[in-house]
C-alpha positions in Angstrom: -0.1 0.3 0.0 2.8 2.3 0.6 4.1 1.8 -2.9 0.7 3.2 -4.2 0.2 5.8 -1.9 3.6 7.1 -2.7 2.2 7.8 -6.7 0.8 11.3 -7.5 -1.7 9.5 -9.9 -2.8 6.0 -10.0 -4.3 4.9 -13.3 -7.2 2.1 -13.1 -8.1 0.4 -16.3 -11.9 0.2 -15.0 -14.6 1.6 -12.2 -14.4 -2.2 -10.8 -10.5 -1.7 -10.4 -11.0 1.8 -9.0 -13.1 0.4 -6.6 -10.7 -2.3 -5.5 -8.1 0.4 -4.9 -10.3 2.5 -2.8 -11.0 -0.1 -0.6 -7.6 -1.1 -0.3 -7.0 2.3 1.0 -5.6 4.3 -2.1 -7.0 7.5 -1.9 -9.8 8.3 -4.1 -8.8 11.5 -5.6 -5.4 10.0 -6.7 -7.3 7.5 -8.8 -8.1 8.2 -12.6 -10.0 5.6 -14.8 -8.7 5.0 -18.3 -10.2 2.1 -19.6 -8.0 -0.1 -21.7 -8.6 0.0 -25.3 -7.8 -2.0 -28.9 -6.8 -0.9 -32.0 -10.7 -1.3 -33.0 -10.6 -1.0 -36.9 -7.5 -3.1 -37.1 -9.1 -5.8 -35.0 -12.1 -5.7 -37.3 -10.3 -6.3 -40.1 -8.4 -9.5 -38.9 -9.2 -12.5 -40.9 -10.9 -15.3 -39.6 -9.0 -18.7 -39.0 -11.5 -21.5 -38.5 -10.4 -24.2 -36.0 -13.3 -26.6 -37.1 -11.1 -28.5 -39.5 -8.4 -29.1 -37.0 -10.6 -30.3 -34.4 -12.5 -32.8 -37.1 -15.8 -30.6 -36.8 -18.0 -30.2 -40.1 -18.2 -26.9 -41.4 -20.9 -24.9 -40.0 -20.9 -26.7 -36.5 -21.8 -24.4 -33.8 -19.0 -23.1 -31.8 -18.5 -21.5 -28.4 -15.2 -19.8 -27.9 -13.3 -18.4 -24.9 -9.7 -17.0 -24.8 -7.7 -16.1 -21.6 -5.0 -18.0 -19.2 -6.2 -21.2 -17.5 -5.7 -19.8 -14.0 -8.4 -19.7 -11.1 -9.8 -16.1 -11.8 -11.1 -16.9 -15.2 -13.1 -19.8 -13.9 -13.0 -21.5 -17.0 -14.5 -24.9 -14.9 -17.8 -22.8 -15.1 -17.8 -22.7 -18.6 -17.2 -26.5 -18.9 -20.2 -27.5 -16.3 -22.2 -24.7 -18.7 -21.1 -27.0 -21.8 -22.6 -30.2 -19.9 -25.5 -28.4 -19.1 -26.0 -27.1 -22.8 -25.7 -30.5 -24.1 -28.9 -31.5 -23.4 -30.8 -29.1 -25.3 -27.8 -28.6 -28.1 -26.0 -31.8 -28.5 -24.3 -30.2 -31.9 -22.6 -27.5 -29.7 -19.0 -27.3 -29.2 -16.9 -25.3 -27.0 -13.1 -24.1 -27.5 -10.8 -22.8 -24.8 -7.7 -20.8 -25.8 -5.0 -20.6 -23.4 -2.3 -22.1 -21.1 -1.8 -22.2 -17.4 -1.7 -24.0 -14.0 -5.4 -24.9 -14.2 -5.3 -27.2 -17.4 -4.8 -30.3 -15.6 -8.0 -29.6 -13.2 -9.9 -28.7 -16.3 -8.9 -31.8 -18.2 -9.9 -34.0 -15.2 -13.3 -32.2 -15.4 -14.0 -32.6 -18.8 -13.1 -36.4 -18.4 -15.6 -36.5 -15.3 -18.1 -34.8 -17.3 -17.8 -37.1 -20.3 -17.0 -33.9 -22.4 -14.0 -35.2 -24.5 -14.7 -34.3 -28.0 -17.0 -31.5 -26.9 -15.0 -28.9 -24.8 -11.7 -28.4 -26.8 -8.6 -27.3 -24.9 -6.7 -25.6 -27.7 -3.5 -24.3 -25.8 -1.6 -20.8 -26.7 -2.2 -20.3 -30.0 -0.5 -17.2 -31.8 -3.2 -14.4 -32.9 -6.1 -16.1 -31.0 -8.6 -13.3 -32.1 -8.6 -14.9 -35.7 -10.2 -18.2 -34.0 -12.4 -15.7 -32.5 -13.5 -14.3 -35.7 -14.6 -17.8 -36.7 -16.9 -18.6 -33.7 -20.6 -18.0 -33.3 -20.2 -16.6 -30.0 -17.7 -15.5 -27.3 -17.7 -16.4 -23.6 -15.9 -14.8 -20.8 -16.6 -16.6 -17.7 -14.5 -15.0 -15.4 -15.4 -14.8 -11.5 -12.9 -11.8 -11.3 -11.8 -9.5 -14.2 -10.2 -6.1 -14.3 -11.5 -5.3 -17.7 -11.5 -7.9 -20.4 -9.9 -6.6 -23.5 -10.6 -10.1 -25.3 -14.5 -9.2 -24.7 -13.4 -5.9 -27.0 -11.9 -8.2 -29.6 -15.1 -10.2 -29.9 -17.0 -6.8 -30.1 -14.9 -5.6 -32.9 -15.3 -8.7 -34.8 -18.9 -8.8 -34.8 -19.1 -11.9 -32.6 -21.9 -12.1 -30.1 -20.7 -11.9 -26.2 -22.3 -13.6 -22.9 -20.0 -12.5 -19.9 -20.1 -12.7 -16.5 -21.0 -9.8 -14.2 -17.6 -9.7 -12.8 -15.2 -6.8 -12.1 -15.0 -4.6 -15.1 -16.9 -6.9 -17.8 -20.4 -5.1 -17.2 -18.9 -1.7 -18.2 -18.0 -3.4 -21.6 -21.6 -5.0 -22.2 -23.8 -2.5 -20.8 -26.9 -1.3 -22.9 -27.4 -4.6 -24.5 -24.0 -4.7 -26.3 -23.7 -8.2 -24.4 -25.7 -10.8 -22.2 -24.3 -10.8 -18.9 -24.8 -13.6 -16.1 -23.6 -14.0 -12.6 -20.3 -15.5 -11.9 -20.2 -18.9 -11.1 -23.4 -19.9 -12.4 -23.1 -22.7 -14.9 -26.8 -23.0 -15.6 -27.4 -19.1 -16.1 -24.4 -19.2 -18.7 -25.7 -22.5 -20.2 -29.2 -20.6 -20.8 -27.9 -17.4 -21.9 -25.5 -19.3 -24.6 -28.6 -21.0 -25.9 -30.8 -17.9 -26.0 -28.4 -16.0 -27.8 -27.5 -18.6 -30.5 -31.2 -19.2 -31.0 -32.6 -16.0 -31.4 -30.9 -14.5 -34.5 -32.8 -10.9 -34.3 -31.8 -10.5 -30.9 -28.1 -11.6 -31.5 -27.8 -9.3 -34.5 -29.2 -6.3 -32.5 -26.8 -7.4 -29.7 -23.5 -7.3 -32.4 -25.0 -3.9 -33.7 -24.8 -2.3 -30.1 -21.5 -4.4 -29.7 -19.8 -2.6 -32.8 -20.9 1.0 -31.6 -19.9 0.5 -28.0 -16.6 -0.7 -28.6 -15.8 2.6 -30.0 -15.6 4.0 -26.5 -12.6 1.3 -25.8 -10.2 2.5 -28.5 -6.7 2.7 -28.2 -6.8 6.3 -29.3 -8.8 7.0 -26.4 -6.8 5.3 -23.9 -3.7 7.1 -25.1 -5.2 10.6 -25.0 -6.7 9.6 -21.3 -3.4 8.6 -20.3 -1.8 11.7 -21.6 -4.6 13.8 -19.9 -3.2 12.3 -16.7 0.5 13.1 -17.6 -0.9 16.7 -18.3 -2.7 16.9 -15.0 1.2 16.4 -12.9 
């Protein structure tokens, strides 16, 4: 805490992070929120790379994708349990998780325990994972804690609908109908939201349109200008 209090300004990447800092004892008037941003137009132009052939899936197989390190706060276990619940109504649906981390072994064990081999795919670390996101039918972020979630912004820029947990800064990205929010650590709610988005084309299209507009608030240009304003204030 002494380190943070020594700073003249602390930049928080979301209101959620600002709240954590204040609760930890950092003076509120020393904190400025500058949300993380992405190169929106560049991401939107990223060509898709379809993982279905490598997974032995037919073209057009419904595919949900998640990206992020396989660590505790990302809570991919909730995603895996949601996949099991969704299998009853959507036996055609597959799920892919891109990333590596210390929870991989536990996730592999859970996938075996729930008999989801061949339905939930752990793809490991993939360069330019955003290319895979562009080929998916839906992007999911199942985090129990998340500072902001720039991979959600990538999906929004690509026109891929998003289901995310109401954890940390994620609601700041998906507010106003730019995505579907579900409670953290709730596999049933996550499974139902995924099914609902996939099976309602009109609502999905409306969500994607709102997301394409909303993501403009999180451009790298705005992030850079926000940081510059902090510097200038000093």
